[in-house]
C-alpha positions in Angstrom: -0.4 21.3 23.5 -0.1 18.5 26.0 2.5 17.8 28.6 3.6 14.3 29.7 6.7 13.3 31.7 8.3 16.7 31.3 7.7 16.6 27.5 5.5 19.0 25.6 3.6 17.5 22.6 2.3 19.9 19.9 1.5 19.8 16.2 4.4 20.9 14.0 4.1 24.1 12.1 5.8 25.4 8.9 8.4 27.1 11.1 9.5 23.6 12.4 10.3 22.1 9.1 14.1 22.7 9.1 14.4 21.6 12.7 12.5 18.4 12.1 14.4 17.5 8.9 17.6 17.9 10.9 16.2 15.7 13.7 15.1 12.9 11.4 18.4 13.0 9.5 20.4 12.9 12.7 18.4 9.9 14.0 18.8 7.7 10.9 21.6 8.8 8.6 25.3 9.7 8.7 27.8 9.6 11.5 25.6 11.6 13.9 23.1 8.8 13.8 25.6 6.3 15.2 25.3 8.0 18.6 21.9 6.3 18.9 20.7 2.8 18.2 18.2 3.6 15.5 20.8 4.4 12.8 20.2 3.2 9.3 23.6 4.4 8.2 24.9 0.9 7.4 22.0 0.0 5.1 21.0 3.4 3.6 23.0 6.5 2.6 21.6 9.8 1.4 18.6 11.5 2.9 15.8 10.1 5.0 13.4 13.0 4.4 13.5 16.5 3.0 11.7 19.8 3.7 9.0 19.0 1.1 8.2 15.7 2.7 8.0 17.1 6.2 5.8 20.0 5.0 3.5 17.6 3.1 2.8 15.8 6.4 2.2 19.0 8.3 -0.2 20.3 5.6 -2.1 17.0 5.1 -5.6 17.2 6.6 -5.6 13.6 7.8 -2.1 13.8 9.3 -0.4 15.2 12.4 3.3 15.6 12.8 3.7 15.6 16.6 6.7 17.6 17.8 8.1 16.7 21.2 9.9 19.3 23.2 11.8 19.2 26.5 12.9 22.4 28.1 12.0 24.3 24.9 14.2 22.1 22.6 12.8 19.8 20.0 13.9 16.3 21.0 11.6 14.0 19.0 8.8 13.8 16.5 6.4 11.3 15.0 3.7 11.3 12.3 0.2 10.1 12.9 -2.1 9.7 9.9 -5.8 8.8 10.1 -6.6 6.0 7.8 -10.2 4.9 8.5 -10.3 2.4 11.4 -6.5 2.7 12.1 -3.8 5.3 12.4 -0.4 5.1 10.7 2.6 5.8 12.8 5.7 7.0 11.0 8.6 9.5 10.8 9.5 8.6 14.4 12.7 10.2 15.4 14.4 10.7 18.8 17.6 12.8 19.1 20.4 10.2 19.0 22.0 11.5 22.2 18.8 10.9 24.1 18.1 7.4 22.7 18.1 4.4 25.1 16.7 6.4 28.1 13.0 5.5 27.8 12.0 8.6 25.9 10.8 6.6 22.9 8.5 4.5 25.1 6.8 7.6 26.5 6.4 9.2 23.1 4.9 6.1 21.3 2.5 5.6 24.2 1.3 9.2 24.0 1.0 9.0 20.2 -1.2 5.9 20.6 -3.3 7.7 23.2 -3.7 10.7 20.9 -4.6 8.6 17.9 -7.2 6.6 19.9 -8.8 9.7 21.5 -8.6 12.0 18.4 -9.8 9.6 15.8 -11.4 6.7 17.7 -9.1 4.2 15.9 -8.7 0.7 17.1 -5.3 -0.1 15.6 -1.9 1.5 15.0 0.0 0.4 11.9 3.6 1.1 10.9 6.1 -0.1 8.4 9.7 -1.0 9.4 12.5 -2.0 7.1 12.4 -5.8 7.6 16.2 -6.2 8.2 16.0 -3.9 11.2 15.6 -6.8 13.7 16.6 -4.7 16.7 14.0 -2.0 15.9 11.3 -4.5 15.2 12.0 -6.3 18.5 11.7 -2.9 20.3 8.3 -2.4 18.7 7.3 -5.9 19.6 8.1 -5.2 23.3 5.6 -2.2 22.9 2.8 -4.6 21.8 3.2 -4.5 18.0 3.1 -7.7 16.0 4.8 -8.7 12.8 2.3 -9.4 10.1 4.6 -10.8 7.4 3.0 -8.4 5.0 5.8 -6.9 2.9 5.9 -3.9 0.6 8.9 -3.2 -1.7 11.5 -0.6 -0.8 11.4 2.3 -3.4 14.7 1.5 -5.0 15.8 4.3 -7.4 13.9 7.0 -5.5 16.7 8.9 -3.7 14.1 10.8 -1.6 14.1 7.7 0.6 17.8 7.2 0.6 20.5 5.2 -1.3 20.3 1.5 -0.4 23.5 -0.2 0.5 22.0 -3.7 0.0 19.5 -5.2 -2.3 17.2 -7.0 0.2 15.4 -4.1 1.7 11.6 -4.1 2.1 9.0 -2.9 4.5 7.1 -5.1 6.9 3.8 -4.0 8.3 3.6 -4.0 12.2 0.2 -3.7 13.9 -1.0 -3.0 17.4 -4.6 -3.1 18.7 -5.4 0.1 20.6 -8.0 -1.0 23.1 
């Protein structure tokens, strides 16, 4: 467990699954997500994740699901996955009522530090839905760059949501960790 800026970072456990599913859903889907700026409610309905998906990240030997607490309450999470010379950053969620206050900046910086120090990686990779210009701009301000490398959205697999438009795809963003 590590503490930064009044936040406690720890690896998620099986006991955190329901709390983390609720957090991720609240940050991205449905009316609750509209309290924050990371909502995907206008482009995707249905679920963002499920207990099986969260548990798979927790159990994966090359992955960490960082759980972030403030005053004993889970306020954010993110996945770090070791993939050779780089780490993958995903499942990033901040409680919608706490978004816009700088919490995300602190968390992503700490996640980058942990990945660099734990695995000795030199880059962080992530994928973002390419139509999320505001979110991509936020990551660019944190030093990530667009690669133009796209992967298709998994249309027809409702584990990832129900698309409300037909132009969704993921763009790879990359940041050197030096």
